[in-house]
Structures are given as C-alpha cells and as structure tokens.
C-alpha positions as CSV (number, residue, x, y, z in Angstrom):
1,M,55.7,37.2,19.0
2,I,52.2,38.6,19.1
3,F,49.6,36.4,17.4
4,P,46.3,37.8,15.9
5,F,43.1,37.0,17.7
6,V,40.0,36.8,15.6
7,R,36.5,35.4,15.9
8,L,35.4,32.4,13.8
9,P,33.0,34.2,11.4
10,I,36.0,36.1,10.0
11,I,38.6,33.4,9.9
12,L,36.2,30.8,8.4
13,R,34.7,32.9,5.7
14,G,35.3,30.9,2.5
15,F,36.7,28.0,4.6
16,S,37.3,24.8,2.6
17,P,38.8,21.4,3.5
18,R,41.8,22.2,1.3
19,L,44.7,24.2,2.7
20,P,43.7,27.8,3.4
21,T,44.8,30.1,0.6
22,V,45.6,32.8,3.1
23,I,48.6,30.8,4.3
24,P,51.6,30.9,2.0
25,M,52.6,27.5,0.8
26,R,56.3,28.4,0.5
27,W,58.1,29.1,3.7
28,S,61.6,30.4,4.3
29,L,63.9,28.2,6.3
30,A,63.8,30.6,9.2
31,A,60.1,30.9,9.2
32,S,59.5,27.2,9.0
33,T,62.0,26.6,11.8
34,V,60.1,29.0,14.1
35,F,56.8,27.3,13.1
36,L,58.1,23.8,13.8
37,L,59.6,24.8,17.1
38,A,56.3,26.3,18.1
39,A,54.4,23.2,17.1
40,V,56.5,20.7,18.9
41,G,55.1,19.6,22.2
42,A,51.7,21.2,21.7
43,R,49.0,18.6,21.8
44,A,46.4,19.6,19.2
45,D,42.8,18.7,18.7
46,I,40.5,18.6,15.7
47,F,37.4,20.7,16.1
48,N,34.7,19.4,13.6
49,L,32.2,22.1,12.8
50,H,28.5,21.8,11.9
51,D,29.1,23.4,8.5
52,G,31.6,20.7,7.6
53,G,34.7,22.6,8.2
54,Q,37.6,21.8,10.7
55,V,39.8,23.8,12.9
56,R,43.0,22.2,14.2
57,G,44.8,23.5,17.2
58,E,45.4,23.5,21.0
59,L,42.5,24.3,23.3
60,V,43.5,27.2,25.5
61,N,40.6,27.5,27.9
62,K,40.6,23.8,28.9
63,D,39.1,24.5,32.4
64,Q,36.1,26.5,31.3
65,E,33.0,25.2,33.1
66,P,30.3,25.3,31.8
67,R,31.7,25.2,28.3
68,T,30.5,28.2,26.3
69,T,33.4,28.8,23.9
70,Y,36.5,27.0,22.5
71,H,39.5,29.2,22.5
72,V,41.9,27.5,20.0
73,K,45.5,28.3,19.3
74,T,46.3,27.0,15.8
75,A,49.6,25.5,14.7
76,T,50.4,28.7,12.7
77,G,50.2,30.8,15.9
78,G,46.8,32.3,15.2
79,Q,43.9,32.1,17.6
80,V,40.3,31.3,16.9
81,L,37.2,31.7,19.1
82,L,34.5,29.1,18.5
83,T,31.1,29.0,20.2
84,V,29.6,25.7,21.4
85,D,26.9,26.0,18.8
86,Q,29.5,26.0,16.0
87,V,31.4,22.8,17.2
88,K,29.9,19.5,16.3
89,S,32.6,17.3,17.9
90,V,36.2,17.5,19.2
91,E,38.7,14.7,18.3
92,P,42.2,14.4,19.8
93,Q,44.8,14.3,17.1
94,T,46.8,11.1,16.7
95,E,50.6,11.3,16.5
96,L,50.4,10.8,12.7
97,Q,48.0,13.7,12.4
98,E,50.3,15.8,14.4
99,E,53.2,14.7,12.2
100,Y,51.1,15.6,9.2
101,D,50.4,19.1,10.6
102,R,54.2,19.5,11.0
103,V,55.2,18.3,7.5
104,R,52.5,19.5,5.2
105,W,53.8,23.1,5.3
106,Q,57.0,21.9,3.7
107,Y,55.2,21.1,0.4
108,E,54.4,23.8,-2.1
109,D,51.0,24.3,-3.8
110,T,52.2,22.6,-7.0
111,I,50.9,19.5,-8.8
112,D,54.1,17.6,-8.0
113,D,54.3,18.5,-4.3
114,Q,50.6,18.0,-3.6
115,W,50.8,14.6,-5.2
116,K,53.8,13.7,-3.1
117,L,51.9,14.9,0.0
118,A,48.9,12.8,-1.0
119,E,51.2,9.8,-1.3
120,W,52.7,10.5,2.1
121,C,49.2,10.5,3.5
122,R,48.3,7.2,1.8
123,E,51.4,5.5,3.2
124,N,50.5,6.7,6.7
125,K,46.8,5.8,6.3
126,L,45.6,9.4,6.6
127,F,42.9,8.9,4.0
128,K,40.8,12.0,4.8
129,E,43.8,14.2,4.5
130,R,44.9,12.3,1.3
131,K,41.6,13.1,-0.3
132,Q,42.1,16.8,0.4
133,H,45.4,16.9,-1.4
134,L,44.2,14.7,-4.3
135,E,41.4,17.3,-4.8
136,Q,44.0,20.0,-4.8
137,V,46.0,18.1,-7.5
138,V,42.8,17.8,-9.6
139,A,42.1,21.5,-9.1
140,L,45.6,22.3,-10.5
141,D,45.5,19.6,-13.3
142,P,41.9,18.3,-14.1
143,N,43.4,15.5,-16.2
144,H,45.8,14.1,-13.6
145,E,45.1,10.4,-14.1
146,E,46.5,9.0,-10.8
147,A,44.8,11.7,-8.7
148,R,41.5,11.1,-10.5
149,H,41.7,7.3,-9.9
150,G,42.6,8.0,-6.3
151,L,39.4,10.0,-5.9
152,G,37.4,7.2,-7.5
153,Y,37.0,8.7,-11.0
154,S,36.9,6.7,-14.2
155,Q,36.8,7.9,-17.8
156,V,33.5,7.2,-19.4
157,G,32.8,8.6,-22.9
158,G,35.8,10.9,-22.6
159,K,34.7,12.4,-19.3
160,W,35.9,11.9,-15.8
161,V,33.0,10.6,-13.6
162,T,32.8,9.1,-10.2
163,E,31.1,5.7,-9.7
164,R,28.1,7.5,-8.1
165,E,27.7,9.9,-11.1
166,H,28.0,6.9,-13.5
167,M,25.5,4.7,-11.6
168,E,23.0,7.4,-11.0
169,A,23.1,8.3,-14.7
170,Q,22.1,4.6,-15.3
171,G,19.1,4.9,-13.0
172,Y,20.7,3.3,-9.9
173,V,20.6,4.5,-6.3
174,R,22.7,3.6,-3.3
175,Y,20.8,1.5,-0.8
176,G,21.9,-1.0,1.8
177,G,25.5,-0.7,0.7
178,R,24.8,-1.7,-2.9
179,W,23.7,0.0,-6.1
180,R,20.1,-1.0,-6.9
181,L,17.5,0.0,-9.4
182,L,14.9,2.4,-8.0
183,Q,12.1,-0.1,-8.5
184,E,14.1,-2.6,-6.4
185,V,14.6,0.0,-3.7
186,E,10.9,0.8,-3.6
187,L,10.1,-2.9,-3.2
188,M,12.7,-3.3,-0.4
189,E,11.3,-0.2,1.3
190,R,7.8,-1.6,1.1
191,D,9.0,-4.9,2.6
192,R,10.8,-3.0,5.4
193,K,7.7,-1.0,6.3
194,N,5.6,-4.2,6.1
195,E,8.1,-5.9,8.5
196,L,7.9,-3.0,10.9
197,A,4.1,-3.0,10.9
198,Q,4.1,-6.8,11.4
199,K,6.5,-6.5,14.4
200,D,4.3,-3.8,15.9
201,W,1.3,-6.1,15.7
202,I,3.3,-9.0,17.2
203,N,4.1,-6.8,20.2
204,K,0.5,-5.6,20.6
205,L,-1.0,-9.1,20.4
206,K,1.5,-10.4,23.0
207,R,0.6,-7.6,25.3
208,W,-3.2,-8.1,24.9
209,R,-2.8,-11.9,25.3
210,G,-1.2,-11.2,28.7
211,W,-4.1,-9.0,29.6
212,L,-6.5,-11.9,29.0
213,D,-5.3,-13.5,32.2
214,D,-5.9,-10.5,34.5
215,D,-8.4,-7.8,35.1
216,K,-8.0,-6.3,31.6
217,G,-9.4,-9.4,30.0
218,A,-12.5,-7.7,28.6
219,Q,-10.5,-4.9,27.1
220,A,-8.1,-7.4,25.6
221,R,-10.9,-9.4,23.9
222,E,-12.4,-6.2,22.6
223,N,-9.0,-5.1,21.2
224,I,-8.3,-8.4,19.6
225,L,-11.7,-8.9,18.0
226,S,-11.6,-5.4,16.5
227,I,-8.4,-6.1,14.6
228,D,-8.9,-5.6,10.8
229,D,-5.4,-4.8,9.6
230,P,-3.9,-7.3,7.2
231,Y,-0.4,-6.5,8.7
232,A,-1.7,-8.3,11.8
233,V,-2.0,-11.7,10.0
234,K,1.6,-12.8,10.9
235,A,1.0,-12.0,14.6
236,L,-2.3,-14.0,14.6
237,S,-0.7,-16.9,12.8
238,M,2.1,-17.1,15.4
239,G,-0.4,-16.7,18.2
240,L,-2.6,-19.5,16.7
241,A,0.4,-21.8,16.4
242,D,1.6,-21.2,19.9
243,E,-1.6,-20.9,21.9
244,R,-2.8,-23.7,24.2
245,V,-6.2,-22.3,25.2
246,R,-9.0,-23.2,22.8
247,E,-11.1,-20.1,23.5
248,V,-8.2,-17.9,22.5
249,K,-7.4,-19.9,19.4
250,L,-11.0,-19.6,18.2
251,M,-10.8,-15.9,18.8
252,Y,-7.8,-15.6,16.6
253,V,-9.6,-17.7,13.9
254,E,-12.5,-15.3,14.1
255,V,-10.3,-12.3,13.5
256,L,-8.4,-14.0,10.6
257,A,-11.8,-14.8,8.9
258,N,-12.9,-11.2,9.4
259,I,-9.6,-9.9,7.8
260,G,-10.2,-12.3,4.9
261,T,-7.1,-11.6,2.8
262,P,-5.5,-14.5,1.0
263,N,-2.7,-14.5,3.6
264,A,-5.3,-14.7,6.4
265,M,-7.2,-17.5,4.6
266,D,-4.0,-19.5,4.0
267,V,-3.3,-19.4,7.8
268,M,-6.7,-21.0,8.4
269,V,-6.1,-23.5,5.6
270,N,-2.9,-24.7,7.3
271,A,-4.6,-24.7,10.7
272,S,-7.5,-26.8,9.3
273,I,-5.0,-29.6,8.6
274,G,-2.2,-29.1,11.1
275,N,-3.6,-27.8,14.3
276,A,-3.7,-30.3,17.1
277,D,-7.1,-29.1,18.3
278,E,-9.9,-30.8,16.4
279,E,-12.4,-28.1,17.1
280,V,-10.1,-25.5,15.8
281,R,-9.6,-27.5,12.6
282,I,-13.4,-27.9,12.2
283,V,-14.1,-24.1,12.7
284,C,-11.3,-23.2,10.3
285,L,-12.6,-25.5,7.6
286,D,-16.2,-24.2,8.1
287,K,-15.1,-20.6,7.6
288,I,-13.0,-21.6,4.5
289,V,-16.0,-23.4,3.0
290,K,-18.4,-20.5,3.8
291,A,-15.9,-18.0,2.2
292,D,-15.7,-20.3,-0.9
293,Y,-11.9,-19.9,-0.8
294,K,-11.0,-22.0,-3.8
295,P,-7.2,-21.8,-3.5
296,A,-7.6,-24.0,-0.4
297,A,-8.3,-27.0,-2.6
298,A,-4.8,-26.9,-4.1
299,T,-3.2,-27.0,-0.6
300,Y,-5.4,-29.9,0.4
301,V,-4.6,-31.8,-2.7
302,Q,-0.9,-31.4,-1.9
303,K,-1.5,-32.8,1.6
304,L,-2.9,-36.0,0.0
305,K,0.7,-36.8,-0.8
306,S,1.9,-36.4,2.8
307,P,4.0,-39.2,4.3
308,D,1.8,-38.9,7.4
309,N,-1.3,-40.9,6.9
310,L,-3.1,-38.8,9.5
311,I,-2.6,-35.7,7.4
312,V,-3.8,-37.6,4.2
313,N,-7.1,-38.3,5.9
314,R,-7.5,-34.8,7.3
315,A,-7.1,-33.6,3.7
316,G,-9.8,-36.0,2.6
317,V,-12.2,-34.5,5.2
318,A,-11.4,-31.0,3.9
319,L,-11.8,-31.9,0.2
320,G,-15.1,-33.6,1.1
321,A,-16.3,-30.4,2.6
322,M,-15.2,-28.3,-0.4
323,R,-16.9,-30.7,-2.9
324,D,-14.7,-29.4,-5.8
325,P,-15.1,-31.6,-8.9
326,A,-11.6,-30.7,-10.0
327,T,-10.2,-32.7,-7.1
328,V,-11.7,-36.1,-8.1
329,G,-8.5,-37.3,-9.9
330,P,-6.2,-36.6,-7.0
331,L,-8.7,-38.1,-4.6
332,I,-8.8,-41.4,-6.6
333,D,-5.0,-41.5,-6.5
334,A,-5.1,-41.1,-2.7
335,L,-7.6,-43.8,-2.0
336,V,-4.8,-46.2,-1.1
337,T,-1.4,-44.7,0.0
338,T,1.9,-46.2,0.9
339,H,3.6,-45.2,4.2
340,K,6.8,-46.2,5.9
341,F,6.9,-47.5,9.5
342,K,9.9,-48.2,11.7
343,I,10.2,-51.6,13.5
344,T,12.3,-50.9,16.6
345,P,14.5,-53.6,18.2
346,A,13.7,-55.2,21.6
347,N,16.0,-55.3,24.6
348,P,18.5,-58.3,24.6
349,G,16.7,-61.6,25.2
350,Q,13.3,-59.9,25.1
351,M,10.6,-60.1,22.5
352,S,8.6,-57.0,21.6
353,S,6.1,-55.8,19.0
354,T,6.0,-52.4,17.5
355,F,3.3,-50.8,15.4
356,G,3.2,-47.9,13.0
357,T,0.9,-44.9,13.1
358,G,-1.6,-45.9,10.5
359,G,-4.4,-43.5,9.8
360,P,-8.1,-43.9,10.4
361,G,-9.4,-47.1,9.0
362,G,-6.0,-48.0,7.6
363,G,-5.0,-50.3,10.3
364,S,-1.5,-50.5,11.8
365,P,1.3,-52.7,10.6
366,G,3.0,-54.7,13.3
367,G,5.9,-56.9,13.8
368,F,8.0,-58.8,16.3
369,S,11.7,-58.6,17.0
370,F,14.0,-60.7,19.2
371,G,17.2,-60.0,21.0
372,Q,19.2,-57.3,19.4
373,A,17.6,-57.4,16.0
374,K,18.4,-54.4,13.7
375,E,16.0,-51.6,13.3
376,K,13.9,-52.2,10.2
377,I,11.8,-49.9,7.9
378,I,8.7,-51.4,6.3
379,K,6.2,-50.1,3.9
380,K,2.4,-50.6,4.2
381,N,-0.4,-49.8,1.9
382,L,-3.3,-48.1,3.8
383,T,-6.8,-47.4,2.7
384,N,-8.1,-43.9,3.5
385,P,-11.8,-43.8,4.4
386,T,-12.1,-40.0,4.5
387,V,-10.8,-39.8,0.9
388,L,-13.4,-42.4,-0.2
389,S,-16.1,-40.4,1.6
390,A,-15.0,-37.2,-0.3
391,L,-15.2,-39.0,-3.6
392,V,-18.6,-40.5,-2.9
393,G,-19.9,-37.0,-1.9
394,I,-18.6,-35.3,-5.0
395,T,-19.4,-37.9,-7.6
396,E,-22.4,-39.7,-6.1
397,M,-20.6,-42.9,-7.1
398,N,-19.1,-45.6,-5.0
399,F,-16.6,-48.2,-6.1
400,N,-15.3,-48.6,-2.6
401,F,-11.5,-48.8,-2.6
402,D,-11.3,-50.4,-6.1
403,V,-8.8,-47.9,-7.6
404,V,-9.0,-49.5,-11.0
405,A,-12.8,-49.2,-11.1
406,W,-12.6,-45.6,-10.1
407,K,-10.0,-44.7,-12.7
408,S,-12.0,-46.5,-15.4
409,W,-15.1,-44.6,-14.5
410,F,-13.2,-41.3,-14.3
411,A,-11.6,-41.8,-17.7
412,A,-15.0,-42.5,-19.2
413,Q,-16.3,-39.2,-17.8
414,K,-13.7,-37.3,-19.7
415,K,-14.4,-38.9,-23.1
416,P,-16.3,-36.8,-25.5
417,A,-19.8,-38.0,-26.4
418,T,-20.0,-40.0,-29.8
419,L,-22.8,-40.7,-32.1
420,D,-24.2,-44.2,-32.1
421,A,-23.1,-45.8,-35.4
422,R,-25.8,-48.6,-35.2
423,R,-28.7,-48.7,-37.7
424,D,-32.2,-49.0,-36.5
C-alpha cells in the first residue's frame, strides 16, 4: 500500500478538534480490518500545535538531530510533515488513548453513535476526547439534553447557555477560581498590586539596612531618607519594630513623618506607646503633636484600658502632650485602674515574696508564700500620675486622685447655663 505524503498547510486546512470530515465515518469490514492491523503495535504520539490543533501518529524521523521537522505517520496511513515552529508540545499517548484511536472509527457520524462514543470516553476518563464527541452530538442535534448538560450548558429563558455565558451576562468575571463582580476584582487587583509594591520596599529596605554596616553606609542613609512612597510604610513599620540600633530607628521615624499618610502616622502612634526605646517614643510623640494628628487621641484613649499599667501611664503622657479636651472623661476614668498580679509559690520549706509590675507611682502589690502554696492571682487598684498630669494640663484643675470630685466637676461643666431665679 502506498500512503500519500503531504505537508501540514494542506492537511490542516480547516482542521478542527472534531473528527476530520475527509475521513469516512463508515468503514467496510475489510477496510477496518486493514486499519486495525496497521495500527496495532505502533506507538503513537500526540503533537499539539500552536494553533490549537492536534496530529496523532507515530514519529518516523526519531533520530533527527537537531530537530527541524516532525515526520508523522498517522493511524490512517497518511503522512504529515510538521516544522518545529508549528509544534507546541509532544505527548506520548497512553494505552487508553491508543485504544480510543482504534475504536473510534467503528462509530458512525450519527447522533446515537457519537453519544455512545462520548459515553465510552467518559467511562475511560478520556475527558478531552469526550468533549469533542459531545460537541459533535450538539452539532447534529442542538437540543440534545444529555450532551448539552455534559458540555456544561443549562437552559435559561428557553436558551442553552454555558455557566460562563450566564455569569458574564450578569456582570461577573472569572477570577481566582471563582465568579466575582467586576468591582470586587478591581479591588482585589489593587490589593495584589499594593502587596507587590510593599514586598518590593521590604526587600529594598533590608538591602539598604545591610549597607549601613559597611562602606555603602552613606548611600544607604541617603536612599532611606529619600523614601516618600506610601507603599514603603509597611517595610518601615517592620524595620522599626525589629531594629535594635537607636540611630536607625530614629531614621525610620523621620521617613514615616515625611510620608505623613494616616498609615505612616498610625505606625508612629503605636511606636510612641509600645516601642521599648524611650527616646524613640518621645520623638514619635513629638512628631504626632506637631502634625496635629487628631486620630491618635482615640488610640491613646483605648490604651488607657490596657491591663498593663505601664501602657496606661504611657497613654497618659501622650494625651497630656496632645491636650485634647475631648479626652477629659476617659482620663478621669483612668485616674485609678485595677490590675491583676500573680503571686508565685515558693520552693518547699522556703518563704518568698513576689511583687507585681505596678506602673509609675502606683506602687507594687506584694505577698508571701510558704512551702508549696498554690499560685494566686490578686487585684490591685493603682493610681496613675501621668493621667493626673494630663488632666491638670488640659483642665487647669486639680482634684488629685479624687475620682468622685473630678466626675462632679466634669458633670457640672456639661450642664447648660441657667438663669438665676432669685429676686434682687
């Protein structure tokens, strides 16, 4: 038998993923026997093309080096010549795919046979091939319900539509494996770009921080102090929290103040309360006050409720510096605060005393334990001198730590003025 030999541009003209129309779907017994005998034993490959098409067959010129062409002998006995530019990838066929190539020619191009072949593909988990035959069923019978459902169609308003068509008509787009509204995608894309920009600054700041310790120190300081991008705030916040060298911390604070966005200011607010370095806290608070960053007062008021008495008094210092009359009420409530302390047991037969971590001016509760006494939690009311100082500075009044007197005075300030009813 002599097989035709043609180049790809001719054989692939009009190529589609469905069965080629140039190949007859009904074979005589003799012809199919010749075909099957020719196919048996030939190990075929799948040649995926850049235009989306496929060619299945046995590679003839296996030993060609360097590879410039693919000379493919198809299962039908034809030969195809592909250039390397036309081939996207080459996949070896599995045994099931080879079985499919042998049996598919036994089915006619009818609705019933194409459906049966699609079901055979489904049972053998050949889903790509199944889709091709389902599409052929729909091409022959557009209202074939099972084939439509197999291809992911549903009837909406009397029309067959895919999930994609239906969702896109409702204004949804596919993003991150889910259907989302366009506005949601835009926000997620913005967040993704923000995260990438923040990561870029984290890497830059780490690199420049490393330079500070070598001969590139001057360049590093210049680079850091010139930062004005709000996306750098996260990197500066992380650097400020992790840094141990005061000079570098203060440089980060300077840059945050220059950026001046709410995020940058909030980093300094938190550092003015939580940073272990007192000078860093003072410099942060000074810049917050100079910037008149009013949202800081709300954060400091929340810190007045901290279980840590040290934080309560730092908040008192910050509110005293801000001198915001709106904070008088919370300050009065924080003049005396209650804190818990743990009394730890001593070693057997030994007496010990333990003390809490009372804040400035608040004193420290103490106690004694003997032998294997159980651990105990006690509560202690502590006075907070920085809170009192803030109140005196804001109100120019002083009732010391007499909370009742302060509240009475404060209530009187909020009463509306009344006419004197006495007669002269």
